[in-house]
N, C-alpha and C positions, 0 to 999 in steps of 0.2 A: 504493500498498501505508499500511496504517494503523499505526504502533505503539501493541500493547495493552499493560497489564498484563502479560500472558504471555509476549507477545517480550520484554520486559524480567525475566522472573522469575530467569529462572538468572543474566545477570546480577547481578542485583541480590544473587542469595542469593554467589556468588563475591566482590565490591566489598566486603560487610558481613565476609567470612567473613576476607575479607586484613586488615581493620580490625581484625576479634577479636585476628588473629593477630601483629598488631604493638603493638598499645595492650596484650594482657591476654598473649599467652602468653608476647612476647618477654623479659615479668620475669622470667620461668622457665628461659630458657637458659641452660646451661652456660659456664663462662668458656670450654671447649676450644673451643665452638661460640658467640660472642657472636651471631652474626646470624642463626642459624639459621633462625629464625621469621622474620625478615625476609624471607630468600631466599624460604621455603614461600611467604610470600605475596606476594612476587612474580612467582612460576611463578603460582599463582594468578588474580593481576592480566591474567598475559598471556593467559591460555584466557578471560577476560573480555573482552580489547580482541579475540581473534580474532571473538567472537563479537559484539561489536559494530561491526566491519568489516565483518560479512558481511550486520548487518543495515543498513547503513549503506547500503550498495553496492543493495539492492533498494527503494532510496526516491528519490524525484523530489527533486535535493539543493534547489528552489526552495524545499521548504514548512518549515512549524515542523515537524512532525515531525522533518524533514533537521535542525534546527538543534538542537531536544532532543538529538538522537542524536550530531551532532557535541560536544554539548557535556558529555553523560557519556563520550567518548570523549575528550575533555581533562582531565577529571578523573581518569580512568585512565590516563594517560600522566602527566598530573601527579606523581601519587602514587606509580607506578614511578620517574621521576624523585629524587623524594623520597629512596627507597631507595636508590638507587642514590647516592646521593651521602652518603648515610646510612652505606653501608657501603663509601665510600671508593672508586667502583670510578669509570672515567672515564665519558662520556657523558650525565651528568646536566642538564648544560647543552643538550647540542643534543636531547635528549630534551622537555627544557622549551620550545624555540622553538619545538619542533614541535609541542607542546600551545598556543602562545600561535596559532603559523597560524592553526590551527581556529576558534580564539576570535575572534582578528580579523575574521573573513569576518563575525561574525554584530554586531559591536561594539553596544552598545546597547541588545542586546535583554535581557529579561529574564532569560530560563535561562542567559545568559551571564556578566551581570554579576559575582558574585561569584567565578565561576571564574575570568575574566579578572585580575583583581585581587589573588587570592592567586597563580595563574601571573608574574606581574608581578612580585609581591611575592617569589617564589620566586626570579625574575631578580637581584632587587636585591639580596639577602643573598647570594645565589651570586658576585654580580661584586666586590662588597664583602670576602669572606671570599678573591677572590683579588687584593686593593689596589688594583680598578680600580673607582674611587671614582666618577670622573665617570661612568662607565656604570650605575653602580649607583643613581647620585639619578635619570640620566632612566629607567630602567624604573621607580623608585620616585614621580618627577614623574608620569609614566603614568596609572599604580594611585589616586594623588589624584583626575589628571581625571578618572576615571572614575565615580568615587567623586561627585565633585562635579555630575553629569551627571546620574547618578541620583538625587541628593537633590532636584535643579532639577527634572529633569522629571516625579520624582514615584511613579519606577517602582517598581514592586514584584520585587526580586529572588526569586530560589526558591533554595533548597538542594539539593544531591544528593537524599534524600529525596524533593524535590518532584516533579525529572524520571523518578523512576521509578514515580511513579502520575499518576492522570488529574488533571484541573484543580477536579475535587471533593474531592480529597482532600489540597491543596496546606494545608499548615499556614500557616495566615493567622500573621503577624510574624514566623514563624522566620528566613525570610529574609531582613528586614529587620536583625533582630538581628543576622544574621551576619554584615551588609555593616557595621555599622558595628562590629563585630567586626575584620574582613578589616581595615577603613581605622585603628582605633588601631597594627594591627601596623604598616603602611605608614607610619605618622607614628614610632613608636618604632623605624623604622628608619631614616628619612629622619636622626632626631636623633643616632645613631650616623653614619652616613654626614656630617652635618656636623661635627662633632668631628671625623673624618679629615680633614677639609677644613681643618680649620684654622679654620672658620665657625662661633667658640663660641657667639656669641651665636642664631644660628637652631639650635644646635644645643640649645642650654639652651631655646628659645622650645619647640622640639619634645618636649623631656623634661617642660617642665610641660603642656602638652597633654595629651602619654600618660597623664601622672597624673591630670588631670582627669577623660579621658572614662572609665579605667580605674576608678575610683570611682565616676561617674556608671551606669555601666552594669553593675557591681558584678563587675566582669571581674579581678579581683588577688589574689594570695598577699600577706597580710598584710606578711611579713617584705621578700619582695622593695620590695614598695609602698613599706615604710617605708624603707628602707637607698636608694632609688633617690629619694626626696624628701629623702635627708638630703646623700647627694651630689651634687643640684643646689644646695641652700644654698651650698659650700664651690664656686660657682662667680658667686655673687651677692654674698655678705659681698664679697669684695677688691675686687668693683669698689665698695663702700659703697651697694651698697642695701640696705638693714638690714631694711625692713620686709618684701622679697621673704624674705631669706635667712630673718628669725622667721618665718614665714609655713609654710615648706619644713618649718622642723624643730619645730615646734609640732604640724604635719600627721603629721609620722613618730613622733613621739612617741605622739602620739593614736591609731593606727592600731596599737601593738605593743599598749599598753594594752588597746583591741579586741580584737586577738590573745589575749589571754588571757582573754576573755570569750566571744569566739563562736566560740575554738577549743580550749584550753587545761582550763575547766572543763567540758568537755564531754564530757572523754577521759575512761574506765573506767579502760584499762588503764593499770595503776601504773608500768611499765615505761615504755612509750609519752609518757606524764606528762611525769613525768620528763626525757625527753629533749626535750619539748616544750619543757618550763619554763627547759631550760639551754639551745634556745636563744635562746629571750625575752629572759634573763640578757645571752649573750656580744651579742644586737644593740641591747642597752638603753645597754651598756656604750660600744657601739661607737656610738650616736646622742649620747649622752651627750657622748662625745668631739669628736665634731662642733657640740654646742652650746657645749664648753670655746674651740672653735676661733674661734668665733664671740665669745665673748665676750673671747678674748683679742685679735681685731681691731679691736676695740673699744677695748680700751682703747689699743692698742697706738698707734692712727688719732688720737685723740681728742689724746694728748701731741702728736701732729706738727704737730697743726692748732691748737691752742694754741699751741705754742715759736713758729709764725708769725706768728702773730697779735701775740705777744710782741714780737717784734722786726721793726716796719714797713720798718725801715731796711736789711734783712737783704737781701743780692741775690742770695741761695739761689732757684734755682727755685721758684714757688709752687703749690701743690698741683691738679693740671691738676682744670676742671670734673667732675663727674660723666657718664660716659658716657651720653648719651641711652637709655632703653630701654622700651621700651611695656608699659603700667601690665600688673602680671599679674593675671589673674583669680583671686582666691582660688575656693578649693573650698569646693563646695556641701554640706552636709549635715553640714560639723564644728565643732562649737560648740569651738572652740580659745581662745576667752576663759583660762580660769586659765593655758592653758601661755604664751600671748603673753604676757599680762600679769608673768610670771616675772623679764624683765628688759625692756630698753628696748630700741627699734631707733630708739636718737639717737645721737650722740656726747656724751660727756663731759665736763662745765663743770669742775667740783668735786670735790675726793675723794669728799665721799658718795653722789655721782653714780657715779666710780669704783668705788671700796669696793661696793657694789651687785650691778654688773656680777662686779666680783671674786669674790666672796662664792656668786654660783651657778654660776659656770662653776667654781669649787675643789668646791661638792656635786655637778656632774656628773661631776667626775675624780674625789674618793669614792670613789663608787658605779662607778664601773668599774676601780678598784683592785681592787675586790672580785672582781670575776670576773677579771680581767688579775694574778693575785697575783705576787711574785719566784719565788714554787714552779713553779707552771705556767707563767710566761710573762714569762720576765725581762725578755728586748727589749724588748715593750710598754710592762709596767711600769717599767720605765725612761725612756720617752717620754712616759708621762705624768707621771712626776714630772719630768720639764722643762718640761711645760706650764704644772704646779706652780710649777714653779722664776721662770717667766716670767713668770706672774701676779702674783706678789709683787714683782717686779723694777720690773713695769709700774704696776703698785698704788703701790710707795716712790716713782715719779717723780709721782705728786700730792701727796704726803705735804707739808709745809714745814715737819716739825718734824723737825731733825738726829734727833734722839733714836730717834724712830717709823722714819723712813727705816732708818737702822741695824738695828732688829729685824726690818725687812721683807725688809732684804738677806739678813740672817742666816736669818731662814726659809727663802727660797730659795735659799742656800748648802748650808743640812740638806739640801735633796730631792737637791743635786747630789754631796752627798758619799757618801749611798747610792747613787746610782747605781754611781759607781768603788770603794765599798765592796764590791757585788753582783755586781757585773760583773768576768768576764775579757778583760782586754782582750784578750789572743790571739782570740780569740771574736769578742770585739762594739767592736771596734776604731774602728767610726767614732762610735759612741756616746759610748764612753769618752773619745774624743776632744774631740766637742762639749761634754763635760761638765768637761772638765779646761779649755778654754777661756774655758768661760763661766763657771768657778769663778773662774777668771786675773780677768777684768771685774768679778764681783761683788766680790771681797776689793779691789780696786784700788776700787771705787766707794763702799766703807763707808772707804777710806783717806781718799778726797777730802773725804768728811765729817768726817773728826777733822781732817785738817788743816785744813779750811776753821772748825772750833771751835777751831784755835790761834791762827787768822787773827783771831778776834774774842777773845784776850785781851786784857788790858788792858796798856801798857807796863810797868806796873809789877808783873804777873800773873807769875808762871813754871808752865809745864806740871806738874802730878803726875807723877810715876814712875811709875804707873798708866798716864795717858795717852799717855807715850813709851812705854812697853812694849806698850801696844796697836797704836800703830804702827808699830811695829818687828813688831810679830806677824802684822799685815796684809800689808804688805810680805813678809812670808818666805813668807808663803800664797799670793799673788797671783805671785809669782815662782815657786814650786815647784809649782804648776800651769801656770805659761804654761810651764815647760820640760820638763814631763812631756809635753806638747801638740807641742812642737818635738822631742822625741827621738821620740816615735811616728813620728815620720818620717825617722829616723837618720839624724837631721840629729846631727852633731859638736858640742857645747856649748865644745868647743876651740875649733874653726874656727869654726863654722855654715856651711859650705857646703852648696850646696844641692844635691840628687840632680837630674839632668836631665831625670826624669818628670815633675815637677811640673807638674801642672796651673796655666792660670790662677788657678781657681777656689781653690784651693789655699793658691798664692801669698801672696792676699792676707791670710787669719789668719795665715799665718808670720808676713809681714812685721811685722805689729800688733801679735804676741806678740813680735818683740823690740821693735818701740818701747814699748810697757808695762816692757818688762824693763828698758830699758834708765832710762828715768824709774823706774821704783822704788828700783832702785839705787842711785840717786843721793836716794830717800826717805829710806833706813834712817837714824834719829839713833845716834849713838853719841859719847862721849867716847875713844874709841881713835883715834888719831889714826893707827896702823896701819890698823886695820881699817876706816877713813875712807877711808883712799887705796884700799886694794884697793875698797871698794862705790864708789870713781869711778871706777875704771880699768875695770872690770864693767861699768857706763854709759859710758861712752866704746866698752866693743869693741861692744857692741851697739848702739848711736846711728850708728855709722860702718857695722858691717853692714847696718845699715836705710838708710845712707844710699846704699849700695852696691848693695846690692839698687833700691835708684829709680830709679837712673841707665837699667834697662831701659825703655825707649820704651811699654812696657803696663804697666808700674809707677806709672810719674809721674803720670800722670792724677789713681789713686786716692788720692793720698796728700799732694796739695798741701801741707794745714795743716800736717800732722805733720813733711813735707822742711824748711817754715819752723823752726820749734821744733826738730827733727835738728841741721841747721846753726850754729844761733844756739849750741846744748849743745857743739856739738863742735869749737867755736873757743873755748868757756871754759872747760869741762872738761880740756881738757890744761893749761894756767896755773895754776886750781885744784891739780894735780896737782903740779906743779912747788911750790906754794906748801906741801902739806902735805907732800912730800918737804923741804924745807929746814927746816921747824918738828922732823921727827924729826929732823933729824942737830943741830941746834940741840940737842932737846934729849938728845940723845945726849951731845953734848958737856959740858952739865952736871952 
C-alpha cells in the first residue's frame, strides 16, 4: 500500500488545527481555564494519532512510506508530550521516549532528522528541569551529533509540512532552515547545562555560538539577544578577557539601537509604541550598567597590576596569567567600531587613561539613573550610586595630587551619603550596611591624605586650626559610619559582643570596622587631656576587641598585618593612658 495526499489529508488537517489551538486560541483562554485550548489540542492530536497508527499497520514496515508515517507519528507524539509537560501532568518524558524509539528506527534518513533532533532537545530540556544535568547533556550531545552527520553527508532534512506532501511538493530550503534553527536550540540548551555543571568556560563558548548563529540566521528577539550578549560579557571581563567583553557589550548596544529602528519606529499604535520605548529605556539602562561594571573592573585591576609592578620585592602572590581562552569569533554583519571606540580594551597605566575609562562608565550610569530613579526604583538607584562612588574611589587611586584625591573621595562620599539619606534601613538593610561601611573607609582614606600633608610640614611649620579641624571632622565621620555599620548587627558598642549567628563573610568587615575605629579614635587631635584620655581608652577598647576576635582560627589568617599593628598598640596605649592620667592629676593639684 502506498501513502497518498488523500491518506494524510485528515491527519494533516487535525495536526494543523491542534497547532492553531496552541499558537492562537490559547491566548484567549480564560484565567479560570488557562489550559483549555491545550487540552482541546491534545484531544485533536490523539484523534490524528489513531489515524496514523491505522495507516501504519497497513504498510510494509521496511518501506520508505512506512518510515515517513513513523516520522509523522513521532512528531504527533512529541507535540502531545510537550502539551503534557506544559500543563504539568506526568508522562511527558515517557511519551518523548516513545517518540524517540520510533525515529531511532530510521536514524539518518532525511524525513526523520529534524524530528529526531527536536525530540532529543525536548528530552534534554526536561532532564535539565529535573536537575539531571549529565543525562540532559547526553541527549543534547546526541542531537548535536545528528546535526553534524546531516551536514557532513549533505542530507536534505524535511519539515512536517514536507512529510504530508509528495516529493514534488517539498519546499526546498525549509528543511535545512529548520535544521539550523533546531541546532541553534541544541547549542543554547547545552550552554545552560554546562552552566549547571559548573563548566563555565564551555557554557560561555556555547552561549556565544548561539548568539552568533541567531544573528546569522536572523532568528532573534532584539531585547533578549542584547541582554544575553551583555550578560555573557560579565563572564569574560572578570577573567581579564577585555576584548571579548567589550565586543559583546558593543554588539548588545548595537542591537538595542537596531530595535528602535527595526521595531519601534514601525509601530503606529501610540500605546504600543510607548510600551516598547519604555522597554528599550529599561534594557538600555541595564546594558549601560554592564558597561559600567566593565569600566570598574578595568580601573580596579589596573591599579592592582601597577601596585605589583611598583613593588618588585613584595612577597605577595603575583597575578595569575590569563586563562587561555579560544579566540572568540566576532559577530558578522555588525559595524561596532563606534561602540568599541568609546572605551579601551586594555588596562590603564596613567591617570589620563583611567580618567577616560571612568568618564565612560560614569556617562552610562548617569543614563541608567534616568530610568532607575529614587522615586520608582530606590534599591536599584542606590546600587547605581554605589557604582558611581566606586568609580571616584578607583580614579582617586591614580591621582598623585593630594587635593584632587580628596575631591574625588568627597564626590564618592556624596553618592554614599545620598544612599543612607533616601533609604530606610529597616527595608534596605544590606545596601545601607554597605554604604555605611564604604563611607567609613572613604572618610578614613581622606583622613590618610590629610595626615600625610601634616607629615610633610617643615619642622618650623605648625598646622592651621582649619587643617586640625578637618582631621577631627573626618575622624568623627568615619567613626560614626563604622559604628552605624557595627550597630546594624545588634552589636552593643559598650561590649562589642558578637552574636553567634554571624557568618564568616560578615565577620571580616565587622572586625575591620573594629580595627579602623580603634585607629581613628587615636588619630583625633585635641588639647583637652580628659578628652584625649577618653579617645585613647576607646582606641584601646576597640583594638583589644579586634585582637580577641582574631584568636578565632578562621579569622587569624585574614588579618595578619592588622594583628601585628594591633599588638603593638595594645602594648603602647596603656602606657599612654597612665601618662595622661598622671598629667591630669598633676594639673588638678596645680
